[in-house]
C-alpha positions as CSV (number, residue, x, y, z in Angstrom):
1,M,0.0,0.0,0.0
2,G,1.1,3.6,-0.6
3,R,0.4,5.0,2.8
4,P,2.5,8.2,3.3
5,R,5.3,8.4,5.8
6,L,3.8,11.5,7.4
7,I,0.4,13.0,7.7
8,I,0.7,16.6,8.8
9,L,-2.3,18.8,9.7
10,V,-1.8,22.5,9.6
11,R,-4.1,25.2,10.9
12,H,-4.2,28.3,8.8
13,G,-2.3,31.5,9.8
14,E,-3.8,34.3,11.8
15,S,-6.8,35.8,9.9
16,E,-8.4,39.2,9.9
17,S,-11.4,37.9,11.8
18,N,-9.2,36.4,14.4
19,C,-8.1,39.9,15.3
20,D,-11.4,41.7,14.7
21,K,-14.5,39.7,15.0
22,S,-16.7,42.6,13.7
23,I,-15.5,41.7,10.2
24,N,-17.9,38.8,10.3
25,R,-20.8,41.3,10.0
26,Y,-20.0,42.1,6.4
27,V,-17.4,39.6,5.1
28,P,-18.4,36.0,4.5
29,N,-16.4,33.6,6.6
30,H,-15.0,31.8,3.6
31,K,-13.6,35.1,2.2
32,V,-11.7,36.3,5.3
33,P,-8.0,36.8,4.4
34,L,-4.9,36.4,6.4
35,T,-3.2,39.2,8.3
36,V,0.4,40.2,7.5
37,R,1.4,38.2,10.6
38,G,-0.7,35.3,9.3
39,H,1.3,35.4,6.0
40,E,4.5,35.3,7.9
41,Q,3.4,32.4,10.0
42,A,2.4,30.5,6.9
43,A,5.7,31.1,5.2
44,G,7.4,29.9,8.3
45,A,5.3,26.7,8.1
46,G,6.6,26.2,4.6
47,K,10.2,26.4,5.8
48,R,9.5,23.9,8.5
49,L,7.8,21.5,6.1
50,R,10.9,21.6,3.8
51,E,13.1,20.7,6.8
52,V,11.1,17.6,7.6
53,L,11.1,16.2,4.0
54,L,13.6,13.5,3.2
55,P,15.6,13.7,0.0
56,G,13.4,13.0,-3.0
57,E,10.1,12.9,-1.1
58,N,7.0,14.3,-2.8
59,V,4.1,16.1,-1.2
60,L,0.4,16.0,-1.6
61,I,-1.5,19.0,-0.1
62,Y,-5.2,19.1,0.4
63,T,-6.5,22.5,1.5
64,S,-9.8,23.9,2.7
65,P,-11.3,26.2,0.0
66,Y,-11.6,29.1,2.5
67,R,-9.4,32.1,1.5
68,R,-7.3,32.0,4.7
69,T,-6.4,28.4,4.1
70,R,-5.7,28.9,0.4
71,E,-3.4,31.9,1.3
72,T,-1.7,29.7,3.9
73,T,-1.1,27.0,1.3
74,Q,0.3,29.5,-1.2
75,E,2.8,30.7,1.4
76,I,3.7,27.2,2.3
77,V,4.4,26.1,-1.3
78,S,6.4,29.3,-2.0
79,Q,9.1,27.7,0.2
80,L,9.1,24.4,-1.7
81,D,11.2,25.3,-4.7
82,G,12.6,22.0,-6.2
83,V,10.1,19.9,-4.3
84,D,7.6,17.7,-6.2
85,Y,4.2,18.7,-4.8
86,R,0.6,18.8,-5.8
87,V,-2.2,20.9,-4.3
88,Y,-6.0,20.2,-4.4
89,E,-8.9,22.0,-2.8
90,E,-11.0,19.7,-0.6
91,P,-14.4,21.3,0.5
92,R,-14.8,18.7,3.3
93,L,-11.9,20.3,5.1
94,R,-13.7,23.6,5.5
95,E,-14.4,25.3,8.8
96,Q,-17.4,24.6,10.9
97,D,-20.3,26.6,9.5
98,F,-21.2,29.3,12.0
99,G,-24.1,30.6,9.9
100,N,-24.0,33.5,7.6
101,F,-23.2,37.1,8.6
102,Q,-22.9,37.6,12.3
103,F,-24.7,41.0,12.8
104,D,-25.7,40.8,16.5
105,E,-22.8,40.7,19.0
106,A,-25.1,40.1,21.9
107,E,-26.7,37.1,20.2
108,M,-23.2,35.6,19.3
109,A,-22.2,36.1,23.0
110,R,-25.4,34.2,24.0
111,I,-24.6,31.4,21.5
112,W,-21.0,30.9,22.7
113,K,-22.2,30.8,26.3
114,E,-25.0,28.3,25.4
115,R,-22.5,26.2,23.5
116,A,-20.2,25.9,26.5
117,R,-23.2,24.8,28.6
118,Y,-24.6,22.3,26.0
119,G,-21.3,20.8,24.9
120,H,-19.1,21.8,22.0
121,F,-19.5,18.6,20.0
122,F,-23.3,18.3,19.8
123,Y,-24.3,22.0,19.9
124,R,-25.5,23.2,16.5
125,I,-24.9,26.8,15.7
126,P,-28.2,28.4,14.4
127,N,-28.2,28.2,10.6
128,G,-24.8,26.5,10.9
129,E,-23.2,23.2,12.0
130,S,-22.3,21.3,15.1
131,A,-18.9,19.6,15.5
132,A,-20.9,16.4,15.0
133,D,-21.9,17.6,11.6
134,V,-18.2,18.3,10.8
135,Y,-17.4,14.8,12.0
136,D,-19.7,13.3,9.5
137,R,-18.1,15.0,6.5
138,C,-14.7,14.3,8.0
139,A,-15.6,10.6,8.0
140,G,-16.3,10.7,4.3
141,F,-12.9,12.4,3.7
142,N,-11.1,9.8,5.7
143,E,-12.7,7.0,3.6
144,T,-11.5,8.8,0.5
145,L,-7.9,8.8,1.9
146,F,-8.0,5.1,2.7
147,R,-9.0,4.3,-0.9
148,Q,-6.2,6.5,-2.2
149,F,-3.7,4.8,0.1
150,S,-4.2,1.6,-1.9
151,S,-2.1,3.2,-4.7
152,D,1.6,2.6,-4.5
153,R,2.1,6.0,-6.2
154,F,0.6,8.0,-3.3
155,A,2.8,10.8,-2.0
156,K,5.3,10.2,0.8
157,V,4.0,13.2,2.8
158,L,0.4,14.3,3.0
159,V,-0.4,17.8,4.3
160,L,-3.9,18.9,5.2
161,V,-4.2,22.7,5.5
162,T,-7.4,23.3,7.4
163,H,-8.9,24.8,10.6
164,G,-8.6,24.3,14.3
165,L,-11.8,22.5,14.9
166,M,-11.4,20.3,11.8
167,T,-8.0,19.3,13.0
168,R,-9.4,18.0,16.3
169,V,-12.3,16.3,14.6
170,F,-10.0,14.6,12.1
171,L,-7.9,13.2,15.0
172,M,-11.0,12.2,16.8
173,K,-12.2,10.2,13.9
174,W,-8.9,8.7,13.0
175,Y,-8.0,7.5,16.5
176,R,-11.6,6.9,17.6
177,W,-11.5,9.3,20.5
178,T,-14.6,9.8,22.6
179,V,-16.7,12.9,22.6
180,E,-15.4,13.6,26.1
181,R,-11.8,13.4,24.8
182,F,-12.6,15.8,22.0
183,E,-14.2,18.3,24.3
184,S,-11.2,18.2,26.6
185,L,-8.9,19.4,23.8
186,K,-7.7,23.0,23.5
187,N,-7.4,24.5,20.0
188,V,-4.1,24.2,18.0
189,N,-2.1,27.3,17.3
190,Y,-1.8,29.1,14.0
191,C,0.3,27.1,11.5
192,E,1.1,24.5,14.2
193,F,2.1,21.1,12.8
194,V,0.1,18.1,14.1
195,V,2.2,15.2,12.9
196,M,1.1,11.6,12.4
197,E,4.0,9.2,11.6
198,R,3.6,5.8,10.0
199,Q,5.0,2.9,12.0
200,E,6.4,-0.4,10.8
201,N,2.9,-2.0,11.2
202,G,1.4,0.6,8.9
203,K,-0.4,2.4,11.7
204,Y,0.1,6.1,12.6
205,L,1.6,7.4,15.8
206,L,0.5,10.9,16.9
207,K,3.7,12.7,17.7
208,N,2.1,15.7,19.4
209,K,1.0,16.0,22.9
210,M,-2.4,17.7,22.5
211,R,-3.2,20.4,25.0
212,T,-6.1,19.6,27.3
213,W,-8.0,21.2,30.2
214,N,-6.4,18.6,32.5
215,D,-2.9,20.0,31.8
216,P,-1.3,21.5,34.9
217,L,-1.3,25.3,35.1
218,P,2.0,27.0,34.2
219,D,4.3,28.3,36.9
220,P,3.0,31.8,37.7
221,I,6.6,33.1,38.2
222,I,7.7,32.0,34.7
223,T,4.4,33.2,33.2
224,S,4.9,36.7,34.6
225,T,8.4,37.1,33.3
226,T,8.5,35.4,29.9
227,T,6.6,35.6,26.7
228,S,5.1,32.8,24.6
229,P,6.3,32.3,21.0
230,G,4.5,34.8,18.8
231,T,3.1,36.9,21.5
232,D,3.7,40.6,21.9
233,G,4.5,41.4,25.6
234,N,3.1,42.0,29.0
235,S,-0.4,43.1,28.0
236,I,-1.0,39.7,26.4
237,E,0.6,37.8,29.3
238,E,-1.8,39.7,31.6
239,K,-4.7,38.4,29.5
240,Q,-3.3,34.9,29.6
241,N,-3.0,35.1,33.4
242,Q,-6.6,36.3,33.6
243,I,-7.8,33.2,31.8
244,R,-5.6,30.9,33.8
245,N,-6.8,32.6,37.0
246,L,-10.4,32.0,35.9
247,Y,-9.7,28.3,35.4
248,E,-8.0,28.1,38.8
249,Q,-11.0,29.9,40.3
250,V,-13.3,27.2,38.9
251,R,-11.1,24.4,40.2
252,K,-11.0,25.8,43.7
253,Q,-14.7,26.5,43.7
254,E,-15.4,22.9,42.6
255,E,-13.2,21.6,45.4
256,Q,-15.2,23.8,47.8
257,R,-18.5,22.5,46.5
258,E,-17.4,18.9,47.0
259,A,-16.2,19.6,50.5
260,T,-19.3,21.5,51.6
261,E,-22.9,21.9,50.7
262,P,-23.6,22.8,47.1
263,V,-23.5,26.6,46.4
264,P,-24.9,28.4,43.4
265,L,-21.6,29.5,41.9
266,M,-22.2,28.7,38.2
267,Q,-24.2,31.9,37.4
268,E,-21.3,34.0,38.7
269,I,-18.7,32.1,36.7
270,E,-20.8,32.2,33.5
271,E,-21.3,35.9,33.9
272,H,-17.5,36.2,34.3
273,A,-17.0,34.3,31.0
274,L,-19.6,36.5,29.3
275,N,-17.8,39.6,30.5
276,E,-14.6,38.2,28.8
277,Y,-16.6,38.1,25.5
278,D,-17.9,41.7,26.0
279,M,-14.4,43.0,26.6
280,A,-13.1,41.2,23.5
281,S,-15.9,42.5,21.4
282,S,-15.4,46.1,22.5
283,G,-11.6,45.9,21.9
284,R,-10.7,46.8,25.5
285,F,-7.9,44.3,25.6
286,D,-5.5,42.9,23.1
287,G,-6.7,39.3,23.2
288,G,-5.9,38.5,19.6
289,H,-2.6,36.9,20.4
290,A,-3.3,35.4,23.8
291,F,-2.0,31.8,23.8
292,D,-0.8,32.5,20.2
293,S,-4.3,31.9,19.2
294,D,-7.4,33.9,18.3
295,V,-10.0,35.9,20.2
296,E,-12.6,33.1,19.9
297,D,-10.1,30.7,21.4
298,V,-9.6,33.0,24.4
299,L,-13.4,33.2,24.8
300,D,-13.6,29.4,24.5
301,D,-11.0,29.2,27.2
302,A,-13.1,31.4,29.5
303,G,-16.4,29.6,28.6
304,E,-15.0,26.1,28.9
305,A,-13.2,26.9,32.1
306,A,-16.6,28.0,33.5
307,E,-18.6,25.1,32.1
308,N,-16.5,22.3,30.6
309,G,-13.7,22.7,33.1
310,I,-15.9,21.7,36.0
311,C,-17.1,18.6,34.2
312,L,-13.5,17.6,33.5
313,L,-12.5,18.1,37.1
314,K,-14.9,15.4,38.1
315,T,-13.1,12.9,35.9
316,S,-9.7,11.3,36.1
317,R,-6.9,13.9,36.1
318,A,-4.3,11.5,34.8
319,S,-2.0,13.2,32.3
320,T,-2.6,12.7,28.6
321,A,-0.2,10.2,26.9
322,T,2.4,11.8,24.8
323,T,1.6,9.7,21.7
324,E,-1.5,8.1,20.3
325,T,-1.6,5.0,18.2
326,E,-4.1,4.5,15.4
327,V,-7.0,2.2,15.9
328,T,-7.6,-0.2,13.0
329,P,-10.4,1.3,10.9
């Protein structure tokens, strides 16, 4: 069989809507371009891809048809001079559909809050999709890949340029993760490589340690004196600390609830998460680069810390394994 040596999933670079969500009022989601920083991130991804290729290896790239993923792909291949590569658009790799234009910020705030309470996998965005809907089309795409793998001429390296949620859904389908495991995962960073490497038995080992809500909190001393890759300074770190403190607040309150009589803390925590959304929407903080991710990710961090985080704290807190082995389809 022609299974590739590597399968690499790449989230697009930073887009205009990641920095300014008001753009969703008048620009269709599939037409949102990359920022200047996003183009730089994508070019950097192309350089990293070139470094992982073995001599003579060819590359097959499937890209979501959204503008931000196509621009990411263009920047990647601009760094592949002399490499044998092919690029195809694959609509099934597109972003989760959040409906059409998003005119009402208050309504969107209500939706994100409701999604955190209902569960990210099954909650269907009005006039849009749930992550379960994305899973269904991802399953069809995986079946297409398995058929293509039967050809001995299949490329040695397969690259999927897609979106954060699609990356997590793809892994969920491939490794047969549970819904709970999916909902425990944090988003991947812009242009981050998620690498699956073929083993001698033909199965794929996930080389990344996916970030989850069960991960220990970072050392506050280190956090306050250093910056994360791609971030811009203290104001962003302050925002990171706010989100981490919110998560820690939830953890302590859950411990208190288990040790004493139940107390009605959820409304207060939910309101705190919603206030985070209001601050982001009004531009009162520079949240666009927090965690080297987008504003929606920061809001998801707040919302999930308030809702999903409590659920996770009731389950096993064993650390996530560094690698995942493919389950036979």
